[in-house]
N, CA and C atoms as an extended XYZ file, in Angstrom:
525
Properties=species:S:1:pos:R:3:atomname:S:1:resname:S:1:resid:I:1 pbc="F F F"
N       -25.064     -211.736      -27.331 N   UNK     1
C       -23.792     -211.159      -26.937 CA  UNK     1
C       -22.899     -212.212      -26.337 C   UNK     1
N       -21.642     -212.072      -26.634 N   UNK     2
C       -20.713     -213.049      -26.096 CA  UNK     2
C       -20.120     -212.520      -24.801 C   UNK     2
N       -19.788     -213.377      -23.891 N   UNK     3
C       -19.180     -212.926      -22.634 CA  UNK     3
C       -17.795     -212.339      -22.908 C   UNK     3
N       -17.333     -211.466      -22.022 N   UNK     4
C       -16.018     -210.830      -22.159 CA  UNK     4
C       -14.950     -211.890      -21.937 C   UNK     4
N       -14.091     -212.006      -22.930 N   UNK     5
C       -13.039     -213.015      -22.819 CA  UNK     5
C       -11.861     -212.452      -22.020 C   UNK     5
N       -10.960     -213.300      -21.606 N   UNK     6
C        -9.779     -212.907      -20.834 CA  UNK     6
C        -8.888     -211.957      -21.609 C   UNK     6
N        -8.795     -212.153      -22.915 N   UNK     7
C        -7.958     -211.298      -23.753 CA  UNK     7
C        -8.543     -209.880      -23.809 C   UNK     7
N        -9.848     -209.738      -23.950 N   UNK     8
C       -10.476     -208.420      -23.998 CA  UNK     8
C       -10.332     -207.696      -22.666 C   UNK     8
N       -10.471     -208.407      -21.584 N   UNK     9
C       -10.342     -207.815      -20.257 CA  UNK     9
C        -8.907     -207.318      -20.035 C   UNK     9
N        -7.928     -208.114      -20.406 N   UNK    10
C        -6.517     -207.724      -20.269 CA  UNK    10
C        -6.217     -206.491      -21.121 C   UNK    10
N        -6.714     -206.449      -22.343 N   UNK    11
C        -6.501     -205.301      -23.224 CA  UNK    11
C        -7.123     -204.040      -22.632 C   UNK    11
N        -8.319     -204.148      -22.103 N   UNK    12
C        -9.002     -202.994      -21.502 CA  UNK    12
C        -8.256     -202.459      -20.291 C   UNK    12
N        -7.789     -203.352      -19.426 N   UNK    13
C        -7.047     -202.924      -18.232 CA  UNK    13
C        -5.721     -202.284      -18.634 C   UNK    13
N        -5.046     -202.843      -19.617 N   UNK    14
C        -3.780     -202.287      -20.097 CA  UNK    14
C        -3.988     -200.876      -20.642 C   UNK    14
N        -5.031     -200.671      -21.429 N   UNK    15
C        -5.322     -199.338      -21.967 CA  UNK    15
C        -5.632     -198.348      -20.849 C   UNK    15
N        -6.392     -198.781      -19.857 N   UNK    16
C        -6.737     -197.911      -18.735 CA  UNK    16
C        -5.477     -197.498      -17.973 C   UNK    16
N        -4.570     -198.437      -17.710 N   UNK    17
C        -3.330     -198.131      -17.007 CA  UNK    17
C        -2.477     -197.167      -17.830 C   UNK    17
N        -2.384     -197.392      -19.123 N   UNK    18
C        -1.604     -196.493      -19.978 CA  UNK    18
C        -2.173     -195.083      -20.006 C   UNK    18
N        -3.478     -194.942      -20.043 N   UNK    19
C        -4.117     -193.619      -20.020 CA  UNK    19
C        -3.830     -192.925      -18.693 C   UNK    19
N        -3.881     -193.659      -17.575 N   UNK    20
C        -3.582     -193.064      -16.269 CA  UNK    20
C        -2.116     -192.626      -16.184 C   UNK    20
N        -1.200     -193.436      -16.684 N   UNK    21
C         0.217     -193.067      -16.686 CA  UNK    21
C         0.440     -191.829      -17.551 C   UNK    21
N        -0.160     -191.794      -18.733 N   UNK    22
C        -0.032     -190.643      -19.621 CA  UNK    22
C        -0.592     -189.383      -18.968 C   UNK    22
N        -1.728     -189.492      -18.311 N   UNK    23
C        -2.324     -188.346      -17.618 CA  UNK    23
C        -1.432     -187.851      -16.489 C   UNK    23
N        -0.851     -188.774      -15.730 N   UNK    24
C         0.059     -188.388      -14.651 CA  UNK    24
C         1.303     -187.687      -15.180 C   UNK    24
N         1.857     -188.196      -16.268 N   UNK    25
C         3.037     -187.571      -16.869 CA  UNK    25
C         2.711     -186.187      -17.409 C   UNK    25
N         1.541     -186.027      -17.990 N   UNK    26
C         1.131     -184.726      -18.514 CA  UNK    26
C         0.966     -183.719      -17.378 C   UNK    26
N         0.377     -184.131      -16.258 N   UNK    27
C         0.196     -183.235      -15.112 CA  UNK    27
C         1.557     -182.834      -14.533 C   UNK    27
N         2.469     -183.807      -14.393 N   UNK    28
C         3.798     -183.525      -13.869 CA  UNK    28
C         4.541     -182.553      -14.788 C   UNK    28
N         4.472     -182.776      -16.095 N   UNK    29
C         5.123     -181.899      -17.063 CA  UNK    29
C         4.554     -180.495      -17.035 C   UNK    29
N         3.249     -180.375      -16.979 N   UNK    30
C         2.607     -179.052      -16.939 CA  UNK    30
C         3.032     -178.291      -15.685 C   UNK    30
N         3.095     -178.990      -14.559 N   UNK    31
C         3.512     -178.351      -13.305 CA  UNK    31
C         4.926     -177.775      -13.443 C   UNK    31
N         5.846     -178.526      -14.031 N   UNK    32
C         7.226     -178.068      -14.159 CA  UNK    32
C         7.410     -177.026      -15.259 C   UNK    32
N         6.604     -177.061      -16.280 N   UNK    33
C         6.692     -176.054      -17.340 CA  UNK    33
C         6.207     -174.697      -16.830 C   UNK    33
N         5.195     -174.684      -15.988 N   UNK    34
C         4.619     -173.425      -15.515 CA  UNK    34
C         5.244     -172.934      -14.211 C   UNK    34
N         6.144     -173.703      -13.581 N   UNK    35
C         6.796     -173.285      -12.336 CA  UNK    35
C         7.800     -172.173      -12.630 C   UNK    35
N         8.009     -171.225      -11.683 N   UNK    36
C         8.997     -170.161      -11.904 CA  UNK    36
C        10.406     -170.734      -11.933 C   UNK    36
N        11.255     -170.121      -12.765 N   UNK    37
C        12.639     -170.556      -12.878 CA  UNK    37
C        13.427     -170.104      -11.659 C   UNK    37
N        14.480     -170.858      -11.291 N   UNK    38
C        15.356     -170.442      -10.203 CA  UNK    38
C        16.016     -169.139      -10.587 C   UNK    38
N        16.055     -168.192       -9.628 N   UNK    39
C        16.680     -166.912       -9.890 CA  UNK    39
C        15.768     -165.912      -10.570 C   UNK    39
N        14.545     -166.316      -10.932 N   UNK    40
C        13.627     -165.380      -11.568 CA  UNK    40
C        13.038     -164.453      -10.527 C   UNK    40
N        12.364     -163.394      -10.974 N   UNK    41
C        11.784     -162.436      -10.049 CA  UNK    41
C        10.803     -163.088       -9.101 C   UNK    41
N         9.976     -163.992       -9.618 N   UNK    42
C         8.966     -164.622       -8.783 CA  UNK    42
C         9.591     -165.396       -7.639 C   UNK    42
N        10.661     -166.144       -7.896 N   UNK    43
C        11.260     -166.943       -6.837 CA  UNK    43
C        12.107     -166.082       -5.901 C   UNK    43
N        12.728     -164.992       -6.397 N   UNK    44
C        13.553     -164.166       -5.526 CA  UNK    44
C        12.698     -163.310       -4.599 C   UNK    44
N        11.492     -162.923       -5.028 N   UNK    45
C        10.616     -162.140       -4.167 CA  UNK    45
C        10.162     -162.946       -2.960 C   UNK    45
N        10.050     -164.251       -3.112 N   UNK    46
C         9.578     -165.087       -2.029 CA  UNK    46
C        10.651     -165.315       -0.975 C   UNK    46
N        11.914     -165.289       -1.322 N   UNK    47
C        12.964     -165.702       -0.400 CA  UNK    47
C        13.863     -164.568        0.081 C   UNK    47
N        13.704     -163.368       -0.429 N   UNK    48
C        14.641     -162.306       -0.114 CA  UNK    48
C        13.896     -161.031        0.263 C   UNK    48
N        14.162     -160.510        1.463 N   UNK    49
C        13.538     -159.255        1.877 CA  UNK    49
C        14.362     -158.088        1.326 C   UNK    49
N        13.773     -156.883        1.263 N   UNK    50
C        14.535     -155.728        0.749 CA  UNK    50
C        15.827     -155.460        1.527 C   UNK    50
N        15.848     -155.773        2.822 N   UNK    51
C        17.050     -155.549        3.625 CA  UNK    51
C        18.174     -156.511        3.236 C   UNK    51
N        17.820     -157.628        2.593 N   UNK    52
C        18.814     -158.637        2.242 CA  UNK    52
C        19.377     -158.472        0.830 C   UNK    52
N        18.876     -157.516        0.051 N   UNK    53
C        19.338     -157.320       -1.319 CA  UNK    53
C        20.559     -156.410       -1.328 C   UNK    53
N        21.593     -156.849       -2.007 N   UNK    54
C        22.798     -156.045       -2.164 CA  UNK    54
C        23.139     -155.966       -3.652 C   UNK    54
N        23.745     -154.876       -4.054 N   UNK    55
C        24.159     -154.723       -5.451 CA  UNK    55
C        25.661     -154.910       -5.543 C   UNK    55
N        26.075     -155.738       -6.477 N   UNK    56
C        27.488     -155.947       -6.738 CA  UNK    56
C        27.842     -155.196       -8.008 C   UNK    56
N        28.839     -154.325       -7.916 N   UNK    57
C        29.240     -153.524       -9.066 CA  UNK    57
C        30.578     -153.979       -9.660 C   UNK    57
N        31.314     -154.814       -8.921 N   UNK    58
C        32.639     -155.256       -9.354 CA  UNK    58
C        32.769     -156.762       -9.169 C   UNK    58
N        33.671     -157.364       -9.925 N   UNK    59
C        34.064     -158.753       -9.685 CA  UNK    59
C        35.497     -158.700       -9.182 C   UNK    59
N        35.738     -159.408       -8.082 N   UNK    60
C        37.049     -159.433       -7.437 CA  UNK    60
C        37.556     -160.881       -7.387 C   UNK    60
N        38.853     -161.078       -7.183 N   UNK    61
C        39.386     -162.449       -7.145 CA  UNK    61
C        38.644     -163.416       -6.211 C   UNK    61
N        38.240     -163.017       -4.996 N   UNK    62
C        37.526     -163.985       -4.148 CA  UNK    62
C        36.180     -164.438       -4.739 C   UNK    62
N        35.665     -163.704       -5.717 N   UNK    63
C        34.395     -164.059       -6.367 CA  UNK    63
C        34.588     -165.061       -7.499 C   UNK    63
N        35.847     -165.368       -7.857 N   UNK    64
C        36.129     -166.149       -9.056 CA  UNK    64
C        36.829     -167.460       -8.699 C   UNK    64
N        36.262     -168.565       -9.185 N   UNK    65
C        36.916     -169.864       -9.035 CA  UNK    65
C        37.678     -170.170      -10.325 C   UNK    65
N        38.883     -170.723      -10.178 N   UNK    66
C        39.766     -170.958      -11.315 CA  UNK    66
C        40.260     -172.403      -11.300 C   UNK    66
N        40.233     -173.040      -12.463 N   UNK    67
C        40.852     -174.356      -12.651 CA  UNK    67
C        42.045     -174.164      -13.577 C   UNK    67
N        43.176     -174.761      -13.235 N   UNK    68
C        44.402     -174.550      -14.003 CA  UNK    68
C        44.889     -175.886      -14.569 C   UNK    68
N        45.225     -175.870      -15.861 N   UNK    69
C        45.676     -177.080      -16.558 CA  UNK    69
C        46.998     -176.817      -17.261 C   UNK    69
N        47.885     -177.789      -17.196 N   UNK    70
C        49.201     -177.698      -17.811 CA  UNK    70
C        49.090     -178.113      -19.276 C   UNK    70
N        49.322     -177.151      -20.181 N   UNK    71
C        49.279     -177.432      -21.621 CA  UNK    71
C        50.685     -177.572      -22.190 C   UNK    71
N        51.673     -177.668      -21.305 N   UNK    72
C        53.055     -177.847      -21.742 CA  UNK    72
C        53.602     -179.144      -21.186 C   UNK    72
N        54.945     -179.239      -21.190 N   UNK    73
C        55.557     -180.461      -20.677 CA  UNK    73
C        56.407     -180.211      -19.431 C   UNK    73
N        56.277     -179.034      -18.818 N   UNK    74
C        56.987     -178.725      -17.573 CA  UNK    74
C        56.174     -179.245      -16.397 C   UNK    74
N        56.729     -180.161      -15.676 N   UNK    75
C        56.039     -180.781      -14.552 CA  UNK    75
C        55.758     -179.758      -13.442 C   UNK    75
N        54.552     -179.781      -12.912 N   UNK    76
C        54.183     -178.930      -11.785 CA  UNK    76
C        53.781     -177.518      -12.136 C   UNK    76
N        53.752     -177.177      -13.418 N   UNK    77
C        53.443     -175.806      -13.833 CA  UNK    77
C        52.031     -175.393      -13.431 C   UNK    77
N        51.059     -176.266      -13.600 N   UNK    78
C        49.676     -175.940      -13.245 CA  UNK    78
C        49.542     -175.737      -11.737 C   UNK    78
N        50.176     -176.585      -10.946 N   UNK    79
C        50.107     -176.465       -9.487 CA  UNK    79
C        50.733     -175.173       -8.985 C   UNK    79
N        51.892     -174.823       -9.536 N   UNK    80
C        52.541     -173.572       -9.133 CA  UNK    80
C        51.693     -172.369       -9.517 C   UNK    80
N        51.113     -172.422      -10.709 N   UNK    81
C        50.268     -171.311      -11.157 CA  UNK    81
C        49.045     -171.186      -10.254 C   UNK    81
N        48.441     -172.316       -9.882 N   UNK    82
C        47.285     -172.279       -8.978 CA  UNK    82
C        47.678     -171.665       -7.633 C   UNK    82
N        48.841     -172.037       -7.109 N   UNK    83
C        49.289     -171.456       -5.839 CA  UNK    83
C        49.417     -169.941       -5.933 C   UNK    83
N        49.955     -169.451       -7.045 N   UNK    84
C        50.097     -167.998       -7.229 CA  UNK    84
C        48.725     -167.329       -7.350 C   UNK    84
N        47.801     -167.964       -8.072 N   UNK    85
C        46.461     -167.388       -8.205 CA  UNK    85
C        45.735     -167.367       -6.858 C   UNK    85
N        45.903     -168.431       -6.084 N   UNK    86
C        45.314     -168.446       -4.732 CA  UNK    86
C        45.916     -167.335       -3.877 C   UNK    86
N        47.216     -167.096       -4.047 N   UNK    87
C        47.873     -166.008       -3.323 CA  UNK    87
C        47.299     -164.647       -3.672 C   UNK    87
N        46.735     -164.531       -4.857 N   UNK    88
C        46.095     -163.280       -5.278 CA  UNK    88
C        44.615     -163.240       -4.884 C   UNK    88
N        44.123     -164.311       -4.256 N   UNK    89
C        42.755     -164.300       -3.750 CA  UNK    89
C        41.746     -165.111       -4.531 C   UNK    89
N        42.135     -165.720       -5.646 N   UNK    90
C        41.195     -166.518       -6.434 CA  UNK    90
C        40.868     -167.816       -5.703 C   UNK    90
N        39.679     -168.334       -5.944 N   UNK    91
C        39.230     -169.584       -5.344 CA  UNK    91
C        39.730     -170.759       -6.183 C   UNK    91
N        40.274     -171.793       -5.541 N   UNK    92
C        40.830     -172.915       -6.315 CA  UNK    92
C        39.760     -173.849       -6.856 C   UNK    92
N        39.996     -174.313       -8.068 N   UNK    93
C        39.159     -175.336       -8.685 CA  UNK    93
C        40.008     -176.579       -8.867 C   UNK    93
N        40.073     -177.099      -10.076 N   UNK    94
C        40.874     -178.288      -10.370 CA  UNK    94
C        42.261     -177.901      -10.868 C   UNK    94
N        43.197     -178.831      -10.706 N   UNK    95
C        44.542     -178.687      -11.247 CA  UNK    95
C        44.852     -179.999      -11.964 C   UNK    95
N        45.418     -179.903      -13.172 N   UNK    96
C        45.733     -181.127      -13.895 CA  UNK    96
C        46.387     -180.835      -15.220 C   UNK    96
N        46.416     -181.843      -16.071 N   UNK    97
C        46.978     -181.704      -17.412 CA  UNK    97
C        45.876     -181.366      -18.399 C   UNK    97
N        46.206     -180.534      -19.364 N   UNK    98
C        45.249     -180.131      -20.395 CA  UNK    98
C        45.037     -181.274      -21.375 C   UNK    98
N        43.853     -181.324      -21.997 N   UNK    99
C        43.655     -182.304      -23.058 CA  UNK    99
C        44.623     -182.029      -24.210 C   UNK    99
N        44.938     -183.044      -24.966 N   UNK   100
C        45.889     -182.904      -26.083 CA  UNK   100
C        45.404     -181.902      -27.128 C   UNK   100
N        44.097     -181.673      -27.195 N   UNK   101
C        43.545     -180.757      -28.199 CA  UNK   101
C        43.756     -179.287      -27.846 C   UNK   101
N        44.137     -178.978      -26.612 N   UNK   102
C        44.322     -177.588      -26.175 CA  UNK   102
C        45.804     -177.240      -26.213 C   UNK   102
N        46.115     -176.139      -26.882 N   UNK   103
C        47.492     -175.681      -26.992 CA  UNK   103
C        47.609     -174.279      -26.418 C   UNK   103
N        48.651     -174.044      -25.662 N   UNK   104
C        48.906     -172.714      -25.111 CA  UNK   104
C        50.409     -172.509      -25.066 C   UNK   104
N        50.860     -171.442      -25.668 N   UNK   105
C        52.298     -171.138      -25.617 CA  UNK   105
C        52.620     -170.550      -24.247 C   UNK   105
N        51.887     -169.519      -23.861 N   UNK   106
C        52.055     -168.920      -22.527 CA  UNK   106
C        50.840     -169.276      -21.682 C   UNK   106
N        49.745     -168.550      -21.873 N   UNK   107
C        48.525     -168.830      -21.114 CA  UNK   107
C        47.313     -168.460      -21.953 C   UNK   107
N        46.239     -169.227      -21.763 N   UNK   108
C        44.957     -168.973      -22.432 CA  UNK   108
C        43.867     -169.215      -21.403 C   UNK   108
N        42.856     -168.365      -21.417 N   UNK   109
C        41.720     -168.484      -20.494 CA  UNK   109
C        40.499     -168.928      -21.294 C   UNK   109
N        39.786     -169.927      -20.790 N   UNK   110
C        38.561     -170.410      -21.439 CA  UNK   110
C        37.364     -170.150      -20.542 C   UNK   110
N        36.271     -169.699      -21.160 N   UNK   111
C        35.015     -169.461      -20.463 CA  UNK   111
C        33.869     -169.814      -21.405 C   UNK   111
N        32.675     -169.946      -20.863 N   UNK   112
C        31.508     -170.224      -21.698 CA  UNK   112
C        30.679     -168.972      -21.968 C   UNK   112
N        31.045     -167.847      -21.365 N   UNK   113
C        30.265     -166.618      -21.508 CA  UNK   113
C        31.029     -165.572      -22.317 C   UNK   113
N        30.315     -164.916      -23.219 N   UNK   114
C        30.903     -163.824      -23.990 CA  UNK   114
C        31.037     -162.605      -23.068 C   UNK   114
N        32.133     -161.884      -23.190 N   UNK   115
C        32.410     -160.697      -22.361 CA  UNK   115
C        32.310     -161.008      -20.870 C   UNK   115
N        32.869     -162.135      -20.454 N   UNK   116
C        32.828     -162.573      -19.063 CA  UNK   116
C        33.820     -161.762      -18.227 C   UNK   116
N        33.335     -160.928      -17.284 N   UNK   117
C        34.257     -160.108      -16.494 CA  UNK   117
C        35.174     -160.957      -15.609 C   UNK   117
N        34.706     -162.105      -15.151 N   UNK   118
C        35.554     -162.994      -14.339 CA  UNK   118
C        36.727     -163.508      -15.164 C   UNK   118
N        36.457     -163.908      -16.394 N   UNK   119
C        37.517     -164.398      -17.277 CA  UNK   119
C        38.492     -163.269      -17.612 C   UNK   119
N        37.984     -162.069      -17.802 N   UNK   120
C        38.864     -160.924      -18.085 CA  UNK   120
C        39.779     -160.641      -16.901 C   UNK   120
N        39.247     -160.743      -15.676 N   UNK   121
C        40.061     -160.507      -14.484 CA  UNK   121
C        41.175     -161.552      -14.379 C   UNK   121
N        40.837     -162.811      -14.630 N   UNK   122
C        41.840     -163.875      -14.593 CA  UNK   122
C        42.898     -163.642      -15.672 C   UNK   122
N        42.466     -163.310      -16.879 N   UNK   123
C        43.405     -163.090      -17.985 CA  UNK   123
C        44.359     -161.939      -17.676 C   UNK   123
N        43.839     -160.848      -17.149 N   UNK   124
C        44.691     -159.694      -16.814 CA  UNK   124
C        45.659     -160.027      -15.690 C   UNK   124
N        45.253     -160.921      -14.798 N   UNK   125
C        46.143     -161.353      -13.710 CA  UNK   125
C        47.285     -162.204      -14.256 C   UNK   125
N        47.017     -162.958      -15.321 N   UNK   126
C        48.042     -163.808      -15.925 CA  UNK   126
C        49.015     -163.015      -16.800 C   UNK   126
N        48.564     -161.907      -17.349 N   UNK   127
C        49.434     -161.104      -18.204 CA  UNK   127
C        48.624     -160.203      -19.110 C   UNK   127
N        49.289     -159.196      -19.633 N   UNK   128
C        48.615     -158.170      -20.420 CA  UNK   128
C        48.001     -158.698      -21.716 C   UNK   128
N        48.642     -159.659      -22.369 N   UNK   129
C        48.196     -160.112      -23.686 CA  UNK   129
C        47.596     -161.514      -23.669 C   UNK   129
N        47.062     -161.946      -22.525 N   UNK   130
C        46.474     -163.283      -22.426 CA  UNK   130
C        45.086     -163.258      -23.052 C   UNK   130
N        44.845     -164.218      -23.969 N   UNK   131
C        43.573     -164.299      -24.686 CA  UNK   131
C        42.496     -164.964      -23.827 C   UNK   131
N        41.251     -164.505      -24.032 N   UNK   132
C        40.075     -165.159      -23.457 CA  UNK   132
C        39.341     -165.821      -24.618 C   UNK   132
N        39.127     -167.124      -24.515 N   UNK   133
C        38.459     -167.897      -25.559 CA  UNK   133
C        37.103     -168.347      -25.036 C   UNK   133
N        36.060     -168.080      -25.817 N   UNK   134
C        34.718     -168.533      -25.455 CA  UNK   134
C        34.503     -169.908      -26.071 C   UNK   134
N        34.201     -170.898      -25.226 N   UNK   135
C        33.993     -172.267      -25.682 CA  UNK   135
C        32.604     -172.738      -25.257 C   UNK   135
N        32.184     -173.854      -25.803 N   UNK   136
C        30.861     -174.386      -25.462 CA  UNK   136
C        30.846     -175.047      -24.088 C   UNK   136
N        31.997     -175.537      -23.631 N   UNK   137
C        32.064     -176.118      -22.293 CA  UNK   137
C        33.458     -175.943      -21.726 C   UNK   137
N        33.531     -175.942      -20.404 N   UNK   138
C        34.822     -175.827      -19.731 CA  UNK   138
C        35.134     -177.153      -19.054 C   UNK   138
N        36.408     -177.353      -18.719 N   UNK   139
C        36.839     -178.618      -18.157 CA  UNK   139
C        36.583     -178.758      -16.675 C   UNK   139
N        36.777     -177.701      -15.923 N   UNK   140
C        36.632     -177.782      -14.476 CA  UNK   140
C        35.716     -176.707      -13.948 C   UNK   140
N        35.612     -176.628      -12.636 N   UNK   141
C        34.767     -175.594      -12.056 CA  UNK   141
C        35.361     -174.203      -12.255 C   UNK   141
N        34.516     -173.240      -12.551 N   UNK   142
C        34.958     -171.865      -12.715 CA  UNK   142
C        35.575     -171.608      -14.071 C   UNK   142
N        36.528     -170.693      -14.083 N   UNK   143
C        37.231     -170.286      -15.295 CA  UNK   143
C        38.395     -171.244      -15.515 C   UNK   143
N        38.584     -171.701      -16.751 N   UNK   144
C        39.700     -172.595      -17.073 CA  UNK   144
C        40.906     -171.794      -17.546 C   UNK   144
N        42.073     -172.134      -17.005 N   UNK   145
C        43.334     -171.516      -17.398 CA  UNK   145
C        44.240     -172.625      -17.916 C   UNK   145
N        44.793     -172.421      -19.109 N   UNK   146
C        45.738     -173.363      -19.690 CA  UNK   146
C        47.086     -172.660      -19.777 C   UNK   146
N        48.085     -173.223      -19.121 N   UNK   147
C        49.415     -172.616      -19.129 CA  UNK   147
C        50.373     -173.493      -19.924 C   UNK   147
N        51.199     -172.834      -20.742 N   UNK   148
C        52.163     -173.534      -21.583 CA  UNK   148
C        53.587     -173.333      -21.091 C   UNK   148
N        54.531     -173.899      -21.802 N   UNK   149
C        55.940     -173.879      -21.391 CA  UNK   149
C        56.528     -172.474      -21.261 C   UNK   149
N        55.987     -171.503      -21.988 N   UNK   150
C        56.539     -170.148      -21.954 CA  UNK   150
C        55.878     -169.245      -20.918 C   UNK   150
N        54.971     -169.790      -20.126 N   UNK   151
C        54.365     -168.988      -19.053 CA  UNK   151
C        55.352     -168.906      -17.893 C   UNK   151
N        55.611     -167.704      -17.426 N   UNK   152
C        56.608     -167.512      -16.365 CA  UNK   152
C        55.982     -167.135      -15.025 C   UNK   152
N        55.197     -166.041      -15.005 N   UNK   153
C        54.677     -165.546      -13.730 CA  UNK   153
C        53.444     -164.684      -13.972 C   UNK   153
N        52.748     -164.384      -12.885 N   UNK   154
C        51.571     -163.519      -12.957 CA  UNK   154
C        52.000     -162.076      -13.212 C   UNK   154
N        51.077     -161.286      -13.728 N   UNK   155
C        51.349     -159.876      -14.002 CA  UNK   155
C        51.559     -159.120      -12.690 C   UNK   155
N        52.535     -158.230      -12.683 N   UNK   156
C        52.817     -157.446      -11.474 CA  UNK   156
C        51.706     -156.455      -11.170 C   UNK   156
N        51.193     -155.800      -12.193 N   UNK   157
C        50.225     -154.723      -11.997 CA  UNK   157
C        48.848     -155.113      -12.522 C   UNK   157
N        48.364     -156.262      -12.099 N   UNK   158
C        47.047     -156.729      -12.528 CA  UNK   158
C        45.959     -155.986      -11.745 C   UNK   158
N        44.808     -155.783      -12.349 N   UNK   159
C        43.721     -155.117      -11.623 CA  UNK   159
C        43.219     -155.985      -10.464 C   UNK   159
N        42.777     -155.345       -9.404 N   UNK   160
C        42.247     -156.056       -8.234 CA  UNK   160
C        40.741     -156.283       -8.359 C   UNK   160
N        40.131     -155.607       -9.344 N   UNK   161
C        38.704     -155.769       -9.587 CA  UNK   161
C        38.396     -155.294      -10.993 C   UNK   161
N        37.268     -155.766      -11.527 N   UNK   162
C        36.790     -155.313      -12.829 CA  UNK   162
C        35.334     -154.908      -12.664 C   UNK   162
N        35.007     -153.748      -13.196 N   UNK   163
C        33.654     -153.227      -13.070 CA  UNK   163
C        32.701     -154.002      -13.984 C   UNK   163
N        31.534     -154.342      -13.455 N   UNK   164
C        30.508     -155.017      -14.237 CA  UNK   164
C        29.762     -154.001      -15.087 C   UNK   164
N        29.264     -154.425      -16.238 N   UNK   165
C        28.490     -153.507      -17.097 CA  UNK   165
C        27.239     -153.026      -16.382 C   UNK   165
N        26.556     -153.955      -15.717 N   UNK   166
C        25.359     -153.637      -14.954 CA  UNK   166
C        25.517     -154.219      -13.555 C   UNK   166
N        25.111     -153.479      -12.519 N   UNK   167
C        25.175     -154.053      -11.170 CA  UNK   167
C        24.296     -155.305      -11.085 C   UNK   167
N        24.746     -156.259      -10.304 N   UNK   168
C        24.012     -157.509      -10.119 CA  UNK   168
C        23.397     -157.488       -8.719 C   UNK   168
N        22.093     -157.755       -8.653 N   UNK   169
C        21.426     -157.814       -7.352 CA  UNK   169
C        21.511     -159.237       -6.823 C   UNK   169
N        21.931     -159.343       -5.553 N   UNK   170
C        22.028     -160.649       -4.914 CA  UNK   170
C        21.310     -160.612       -3.591 C   UNK   170
N        20.880     -161.767       -3.157 N   UNK   171
C        20.235     -161.901       -1.864 CA  UNK   171
C        21.274     -162.375       -0.861 C   UNK   171
N        21.552     -161.529        0.150 N   UNK   172
C        22.527     -161.861        1.185 CA  UNK   172
C        21.811     -161.841        2.529 C   UNK   172
N        21.788     -162.952        3.255 N   UNK   173
C        21.108     -162.984        4.546 CA  UNK   173
C        21.685     -161.971        5.511 C   UNK   173
N        20.812     -161.238        6.191 N   UNK   174
C        21.225     -160.239        7.174 CA  UNK   174
C        21.459     -160.964        8.490 C   UNK   174
N        22.578     -160.644        9.135 N   UNK   175
C        22.893     -161.309       10.414 CA  UNK   175
C        22.609     -160.436       11.585 C   UNK   175
């Protein structure tokens, strides 16, 4: 038998280290794959007592964050619109200019969720015939609003709340 050469020893140690790294990665992955998801029943049961559970049946302006973008060429239109929306109780997000790819004659609302009650509330606040567009991503935090040159003012008789299809259970700390 020949003695173990330096090359064989290095190869053996390298393989051993790689197997240990692979085993560690597999254990870490398995732990995260089998962990409960945030907001799932398992995680909510651990952190919320029955006294802290509340049901929400409506979405109201203070529950909705809105980002407003100017899709026209009138300076300050997005900022003025945001001020009016804040006056109606909506939470402010970003204000800025719309990307060149977005066009709005009056106003358009963008959301990532189909049948989004928050987006419907924002659209109704902007006007009776404002469209809600479902997109794969939004530009800013909350619901995106794009206002164009023909947008004048918020609707006078906009709803103050929109009923949810199903009540949402939330955990609210009891004081």
